[in-house]
C-alpha positions as CSV (number, residue, x, y, z in Angstrom):
1,X,0.1,-0.1,-0.5
2,X,3.1,2.1,0.7
3,X,5.0,1.7,-3.2
4,X,1.4,2.2,-4.8
5,X,0.4,6.1,-2.4
6,X,4.5,6.6,-2.9
7,X,4.0,6.1,-6.7
8,X,0.7,8.3,-7.3
9,X,3.3,10.5,-5.3
10,X,5.7,10.5,-7.3
11,X,2.9,10.5,-11.1
12,X,0.5,13.7,-9.7
13,X,3.8,15.0,-8.8
14,X,2.6,16.4,-5.3
15,X,0.5,14.9,-2.0
16,X,-2.9,16.8,-2.8
17,X,-4.3,13.9,-4.7
18,X,-4.6,12.5,-1.7
19,X,-6.4,15.5,-0.1
20,X,-9.1,15.6,-3.0
21,X,-9.6,11.6,-3.4
22,X,-9.9,11.5,0.6
23,X,-11.2,14.4,1.5
24,X,-13.2,15.3,-0.3
25,X,-15.6,11.9,1.7
26,X,-14.4,13.1,5.1
27,X,-15.6,16.6,4.5
28,X,-18.5,16.2,2.0
29,X,-18.3,19.3,0.4
30,X,-20.9,18.1,-2.1
31,X,-24.3,18.1,-1.1
32,X,-25.7,17.2,-5.2
33,X,-29.0,14.8,-4.2
34,X,-28.1,10.2,-3.9
35,X,-30.0,8.1,-1.9
36,X,-27.5,8.0,1.8
37,X,-28.5,10.0,4.3
38,X,-25.6,12.2,3.9
39,X,-27.6,14.5,1.6
40,X,-31.1,14.8,3.6
41,X,-29.0,15.1,7.0
42,X,-26.8,18.3,5.2
43,X,-29.8,19.8,3.4
44,X,-32.6,20.1,6.8
45,X,-29.5,21.0,9.0
46,X,-28.3,24.5,9.6
47,X,-24.8,25.2,8.6
48,X,-23.6,25.8,12.6
49,X,-24.4,22.8,13.4
50,X,-23.0,20.4,10.1
51,X,-19.3,19.5,12.3
52,X,-21.7,18.1,14.5
53,X,-23.8,15.8,12.4
54,X,-19.9,15.4,9.6
55,X,-18.7,13.9,12.9
56,X,-21.4,11.9,14.3
57,X,-22.6,10.6,11.0
58,X,-18.9,9.4,9.8
59,X,-18.4,7.2,13.4
60,X,-20.7,5.9,13.8
61,X,-19.8,2.1,11.9
62,X,-16.8,2.9,14.2
63,X,-19.2,2.6,17.2
64,X,-21.2,0.0,15.7
65,X,-18.4,-3.0,15.5
66,X,-17.8,-3.4,18.7
67,X,-21.6,-4.1,19.7
68,X,-22.3,-6.3,17.3
69,X,-18.6,-8.4,17.7
70,X,-19.6,-8.8,21.5
71,X,-23.0,-9.9,20.5
72,X,-23.0,-11.5,17.5
73,X,-20.1,-13.5,18.6
74,X,-20.6,-16.9,17.7
75,X,-22.2,-15.9,14.1
76,X,-19.0,-13.8,12.3
77,X,-20.8,-14.6,8.4
78,X,-23.8,-12.2,10.5
79,X,-21.4,-10.5,11.4
80,X,-20.1,-9.0,9.0
81,X,-23.2,-9.1,7.1
82,X,-24.6,-6.5,9.3
83,X,-21.7,-4.2,9.1
84,X,-20.7,-4.3,6.0
85,X,-25.3,-3.0,6.3
86,X,-23.9,-0.7,7.9
87,X,-21.3,0.7,6.3
88,X,-23.4,0.7,2.9
89,X,-26.5,2.9,4.8
90,X,-23.8,5.0,6.8
91,X,-21.8,5.8,3.0
92,X,-21.7,10.0,2.0
93,X,-22.6,8.7,-1.4
94,X,-23.6,5.6,-1.6
95,X,-23.9,4.2,-5.2
96,X,-25.0,0.6,-7.1
97,X,-22.1,-1.3,-6.3
98,X,-22.2,-1.4,-2.6
99,X,-25.9,-3.1,-3.2
100,X,-23.8,-5.6,-5.0
101,X,-22.3,-7.3,-1.5
102,X,-25.2,-9.1,-1.0
């Protein structure tokens, strides 16, 4: 992974591509209508509350990991499917490919 990132940085002439690729997902600047929850929440919110809900929605799948693992430790496959479903629901820009996992 480090080799791929280094090669990409060499080919692009810097690390600005990382900000444009990963920072775009973390800052959610583009609010075009889509099927995700983020679009609906951020259209309904005042701009003052945007940072709070951004952190809350991005942390939601991480918070769900431990309760799911504790509750479903005897069914690891079902736990993985439940986590994939949670990641798909809380993804900022969902796509049709996300539904292909199921």
